[in-house]
C-alpha positions as CSV (number, residue, x, y, z in Angstrom):
1,M,-39.5,81.2,-33.8
2,K,-38.0,83.5,-31.1
3,H,-37.0,86.0,-34.2
4,M,-40.5,85.9,-35.4
5,K,-42.0,86.9,-31.9
6,T,-39.5,89.8,-31.8
7,L,-40.8,90.9,-35.3
8,L,-44.1,90.4,-33.9
9,K,-44.0,92.6,-31.1
10,A,-41.8,95.4,-32.6
11,S,-44.5,95.4,-35.5
12,L,-47.4,95.6,-32.5
13,L,-45.7,98.9,-30.8
14,F,-45.3,100.4,-34.5
15,L,-48.8,100.3,-35.4
16,V,-49.7,101.5,-31.9
17,A,-47.4,104.3,-31.8
18,F,-48.7,105.1,-35.6
19,I,-52.4,104.8,-34.1
20,M,-51.5,107.3,-31.4
21,V,-50.0,109.9,-33.8
22,A,-52.8,109.8,-36.0
23,C,-55.0,110.7,-33.2
24,T,-52.8,113.4,-31.6
25,S,-52.9,115.1,-35.2
26,Q,-56.3,115.1,-35.6
27,D,-57.0,116.5,-32.2
28,A,-54.4,119.1,-32.8
29,G,-56.0,119.9,-36.6
30,S,-59.5,120.4,-34.5
31,K,-57.7,122.6,-32.1
32,D,-56.7,124.7,-35.3
33,T,-59.6,125.2,-36.4
34,D,-61.3,128.8,-36.4
35,T,-64.2,128.8,-34.2
36,T,-64.3,132.7,-34.1
37,T,-67.9,132.7,-34.2
38,Q,-69.2,129.3,-33.2
39,D,-68.7,127.5,-30.4
40,D,-67.0,124.1,-30.1
41,T,-70.0,121.6,-30.3
42,A,-71.0,122.9,-33.4
43,Q,-67.4,122.7,-35.1
44,E,-67.6,119.5,-34.2
45,T,-71.2,118.5,-35.9
46,T,-69.5,119.2,-39.2
47,T,-66.3,116.7,-38.7
48,D,-68.7,114.0,-40.7
49,S,-69.7,115.8,-43.6
50,G,-66.2,117.6,-44.3
51,E,-65.4,121.3,-44.2
52,P,-68.3,123.8,-44.1
53,T,-68.8,126.8,-46.1
54,V,-67.9,129.8,-45.1
55,I,-70.3,133.0,-45.8
56,K,-68.9,136.5,-44.7
57,V,-71.3,138.8,-43.2
58,G,-70.7,142.8,-42.7
59,M,-73.0,145.0,-40.3
60,A,-72.8,148.1,-38.2
61,N,-73.1,147.3,-34.7
62,E,-72.7,144.7,-32.2
63,L,-76.5,143.5,-31.8
64,T,-76.6,142.7,-35.6
65,K,-73.4,140.7,-34.7
66,A,-74.6,138.9,-31.7
67,T,-77.5,137.6,-33.5
68,W,-75.8,136.5,-36.9
69,D,-73.4,134.8,-34.8
70,D,-76.8,132.9,-33.2
71,V,-77.9,132.3,-36.9
72,G,-74.4,130.9,-37.6
73,K,-74.2,128.2,-34.8
74,R,-77.7,126.8,-36.0
75,L,-76.5,126.9,-39.7
76,L,-73.1,125.2,-39.1
77,E,-75.4,122.5,-36.9
78,K,-78.2,122.1,-40.0
79,E,-76.3,122.9,-43.1
80,N,-72.7,122.8,-42.8
81,I,-72.6,126.6,-43.1
82,K,-70.3,128.4,-40.9
83,V,-71.0,132.4,-40.6
84,E,-67.9,134.7,-40.1
85,T,-69.1,138.3,-38.6
86,Q,-67.6,141.5,-38.9
87,V,-68.6,145.0,-37.5
88,F,-67.7,147.8,-39.5
89,S,-67.2,151.3,-37.9
90,D,-69.1,153.5,-40.7
91,F,-72.0,152.8,-43.1
92,S,-70.1,153.1,-46.5
93,T,-67.4,150.4,-46.2
94,P,-69.8,147.6,-45.8
95,N,-71.3,147.9,-49.1
96,R,-67.6,148.2,-50.8
97,A,-66.6,145.2,-49.0
98,L,-69.7,143.7,-50.3
99,S,-69.2,144.9,-54.0
100,D,-65.4,144.1,-53.7
101,G,-66.4,140.3,-52.6
102,D,-64.6,140.6,-49.1
103,I,-68.3,139.4,-48.0
104,D,-70.8,137.8,-48.9
105,L,-74.0,139.6,-47.3
106,N,-74.0,142.6,-45.6
107,A,-77.0,143.6,-42.8
108,Y,-77.3,147.1,-41.7
109,Q,-79.1,149.3,-44.3
110,Y,-82.4,150.9,-45.5
111,I,-83.3,150.3,-48.8
112,S,-83.3,154.0,-49.4
113,F,-80.0,154.3,-48.3
114,L,-78.8,151.3,-50.8
115,A,-80.8,153.0,-53.6
116,Q,-78.6,156.2,-52.9
117,Y,-74.9,154.2,-52.5
118,N,-75.5,152.2,-55.9
119,Q,-76.2,155.3,-57.6
120,D,-73.2,157.4,-56.4
121,A,-70.7,154.2,-56.1
122,D,-72.1,152.8,-59.1
123,T,-72.8,149.2,-58.0
124,E,-75.2,146.6,-58.3
125,L,-76.1,145.4,-54.9
126,R,-79.5,144.5,-53.8
127,P,-81.9,143.6,-51.0
128,I,-82.7,139.3,-50.4
129,G,-84.8,139.7,-47.2
130,Y,-85.9,142.0,-44.3
131,A,-83.6,141.9,-41.2
132,Y,-84.9,143.8,-38.6
133,L,-86.1,147.5,-37.8
134,P,-83.8,149.7,-35.0
135,P,-86.7,152.2,-34.2
136,L,-84.8,155.8,-33.6
137,A,-84.8,157.2,-30.4
138,M,-83.3,160.6,-28.9
139,F,-81.6,161.3,-25.7
140,A,-80.8,163.9,-23.9
141,K,-78.0,165.6,-21.5
142,E,-79.0,165.3,-17.8
143,G,-81.2,167.8,-16.8
144,I,-83.8,167.3,-19.8
145,E,-86.4,164.8,-18.4
146,S,-89.1,165.1,-21.3
147,I,-89.5,167.2,-25.0
148,D,-91.4,169.8,-23.1
149,D,-87.8,170.5,-21.2
150,I,-85.9,171.0,-24.4
151,P,-84.8,174.4,-24.3
152,E,-84.2,177.2,-26.7
153,G,-81.5,176.9,-29.4
154,A,-80.9,173.1,-28.0
155,K,-78.0,171.5,-30.4
156,I,-79.3,168.2,-31.8
157,S,-76.9,165.8,-33.4
158,F,-78.2,163.1,-35.8
159,T,-76.5,160.8,-38.4
160,E,-75.8,163.0,-41.7
161,D,-76.8,160.9,-44.8
162,P,-79.7,162.0,-46.5
163,T,-81.6,158.8,-45.2
164,N,-80.9,159.4,-41.8
165,T,-81.7,162.7,-42.4
166,D,-85.2,162.4,-43.5
167,N,-86.2,160.0,-41.1
168,T,-84.8,162.0,-38.2
169,L,-86.7,165.0,-39.5
170,L,-89.9,162.8,-39.7
171,Q,-89.5,161.9,-36.1
172,L,-88.9,165.3,-34.8
173,E,-91.9,166.4,-36.6
174,K,-93.7,163.3,-34.9
175,M,-92.8,164.8,-31.8
176,G,-93.9,168.2,-32.4
177,L,-90.4,169.8,-32.5
178,I,-90.9,171.1,-36.2
179,E,-92.9,170.9,-39.4
180,V,-92.0,170.7,-42.5
181,E,-92.6,170.8,-46.4
182,H,-93.0,167.2,-47.6
183,K,-92.2,166.9,-51.3
184,P,-93.7,163.9,-53.5
185,G,-90.9,161.8,-54.3
186,E,-88.2,163.3,-52.2
187,R,-86.6,163.1,-49.2
188,L,-86.7,165.8,-46.2
189,T,-83.2,168.0,-45.7
190,I,-83.0,170.7,-43.1
191,D,-84.1,173.2,-45.9
192,D,-87.5,172.0,-45.7
193,V,-88.0,172.6,-42.2
194,T,-90.6,175.6,-42.4
195,E,-91.3,175.6,-38.1
196,N,-88.7,175.6,-35.7
197,P,-90.5,177.0,-32.7
198,K,-87.3,176.2,-30.3
199,N,-85.3,177.2,-32.6
200,L,-83.5,173.8,-32.5
201,E,-79.4,173.8,-34.1
202,F,-79.0,170.8,-36.3
203,V,-75.7,169.2,-36.0
204,P,-75.4,166.4,-38.7
205,L,-72.2,164.0,-38.0
206,A,-71.1,160.9,-38.9
207,S,-72.5,157.5,-37.5
208,P,-69.8,156.7,-35.4
209,E,-69.9,160.5,-33.9
210,V,-73.5,161.1,-33.0
211,V,-73.5,159.2,-29.7
212,R,-70.2,160.4,-28.8
213,S,-71.5,163.9,-29.0
214,L,-74.0,163.8,-26.7
215,L,-71.9,161.7,-24.0
216,T,-68.8,164.3,-24.4
217,G,-71.3,167.4,-24.0
218,D,-71.3,168.8,-27.3
219,V,-74.8,168.9,-28.0
220,D,-77.7,169.1,-25.8
221,L,-80.1,166.2,-27.5
222,M,-79.2,163.2,-29.8
223,I,-81.3,161.2,-32.3
224,T,-80.1,157.7,-33.7
225,G,-81.0,154.3,-33.9
226,L,-81.5,152.9,-30.5
227,S,-79.2,150.0,-31.6
228,M,-76.4,152.2,-32.3
229,S,-77.5,154.0,-28.7
230,T,-77.1,150.8,-26.8
231,D,-73.6,149.9,-28.3
232,G,-72.7,153.5,-27.0
233,G,-73.7,152.6,-23.6
234,L,-77.2,154.2,-23.3
235,D,-79.8,152.8,-21.5
236,P,-83.4,152.8,-23.7
237,E,-85.4,153.8,-20.0
238,D,-83.3,157.0,-20.3
239,A,-84.6,157.8,-23.8
240,L,-87.0,161.1,-24.2
241,Y,-89.0,159.1,-27.5
242,I,-88.4,155.8,-29.2
243,E,-90.1,155.2,-32.6
244,D,-93.4,153.8,-32.9
245,P,-92.9,151.0,-35.6
246,A,-96.4,150.3,-36.4
247,D,-96.5,152.5,-39.3
248,T,-92.9,152.5,-40.3
249,P,-92.6,152.2,-44.4
250,Y,-90.8,149.5,-45.8
251,Y,-87.8,151.7,-46.9
252,Y,-86.8,152.1,-43.3
253,K,-86.5,148.6,-42.2
254,V,-82.8,147.1,-42.4
255,M,-82.5,144.4,-45.2
256,I,-80.0,141.6,-45.8
257,V,-77.7,142.6,-48.9
258,S,-75.7,140.4,-51.4
259,Q,-74.4,141.3,-55.0
260,E,-77.0,141.5,-57.7
261,D,-75.7,138.2,-59.7
262,R,-75.9,136.3,-56.5
263,V,-79.6,137.1,-55.3
264,D,-80.8,133.5,-56.0
265,D,-77.3,131.8,-54.5
266,E,-78.4,128.7,-52.5
267,I,-76.1,129.3,-49.7
268,L,-77.2,132.9,-49.3
269,Q,-81.0,132.1,-49.4
270,K,-80.7,129.2,-46.7
271,A,-78.5,131.8,-44.5
272,V,-81.8,134.4,-45.2
273,A,-84.3,131.6,-44.4
274,E,-82.2,131.1,-41.3
275,F,-82.3,134.4,-39.9
276,Q,-86.1,135.0,-40.7
277,S,-86.6,132.0,-38.6
278,E,-88.5,131.8,-35.4
279,E,-85.5,130.9,-33.4
280,T,-84.1,134.0,-34.1
281,R,-87.1,136.3,-33.4
282,Q,-86.8,134.8,-29.8
283,F,-83.3,135.5,-29.5
284,V,-84.0,139.1,-30.6
285,E,-86.9,139.6,-28.2
286,E,-85.0,138.0,-25.1
287,N,-81.9,139.8,-25.9
288,F,-82.4,143.1,-26.9
289,G,-85.9,144.0,-26.2
290,Q,-87.3,147.3,-28.2
291,S,-83.9,148.2,-29.6
292,Y,-83.9,145.5,-32.3
293,L,-87.6,144.3,-33.4
294,P,-87.7,141.8,-36.4
295,A,-88.8,143.1,-39.7
296,W,-89.5,140.1,-42.1
297,T,-92.7,139.2,-43.1
298,E,-94.2,136.0,-45.1
299,G,-94.3,136.8,-48.5
300,E,-92.3,139.9,-48.7
301,T,-90.7,141.2,-51.6
302,P,-87.6,143.1,-50.9
303,L,-86.3,143.1,-54.7
304,E,-89.6,144.5,-55.7
305,D,-89.4,147.0,-53.1
306,Y,-86.4,148.2,-54.2
307,D,-87.1,148.4,-57.8
308,K,-90.7,150.3,-56.5
309,Y,-88.1,152.9,-54.2
310,V,-85.6,153.7,-57.2
311,E,-89.0,154.2,-59.5
312,E,-90.6,156.5,-56.8
313,F,-87.4,158.4,-55.5
314,M,-84.5,158.0,-57.6
315,K,-85.9,159.0,-61.2
316,N,-86.1,162.6,-60.1
């Protein structure tokens, strides 16, 4: 009998030790889980329903990353979808990464930029939803307080790709600084400038260099997206000019883009739906003000808009 009690005690001790080890291992596993873009509370929400589905989203600025990180917390809680975000330093790599399957979505470009990229790179990427409108803004070096203060021969930098060049020239025309010749179905280039009364010197640069060119004193003026300017440390209150989004055409709204064969993917559609929610609108308005304006609308047709743009502008 004494021997039986000894065995029973030993068995109970073994069982307790086993349970403690199992619990410790589970806790350790939870700590090792990648929570780069979601908080601990959100991560715990998924444990009962299995491993989350991971989608990777690429973008070109920190404001977009912050928004998708917030969307990711809600997606993890509601749909067990984990969002991993990646900021790229140029405007071509996010499309290449998407085409190669390294990411599932990107959100940084206009339809016009996408159409040109697809043509040049022979890729099939498509918009599946509108994201935001980053109004262009013009900043100046110290001493230039208004558009009227811009001196003769001032140097102005802007992003060099055809899409941003076109929009930059449109904005400069609205400011009254230049006049341009508009050709149906064609985007504006520097060669289309017909009047330049201040003899502005145009300095097209790669995207990462535009804000830097003003900060280093290489130019007198700089025009780029207000969100990019904010990322570079500039204060929107100091802008000489900010684009009015009221009359911005569809092809200057940033889109959410996927591979063509995934436009109806259920997981990606859930991600877009959560991005285009009232919670996202409130997050953007509270955190970014004018830098980053929601651009989605009920009944939007991004795929049809893409085809329309290609037919109108890319067939010439």
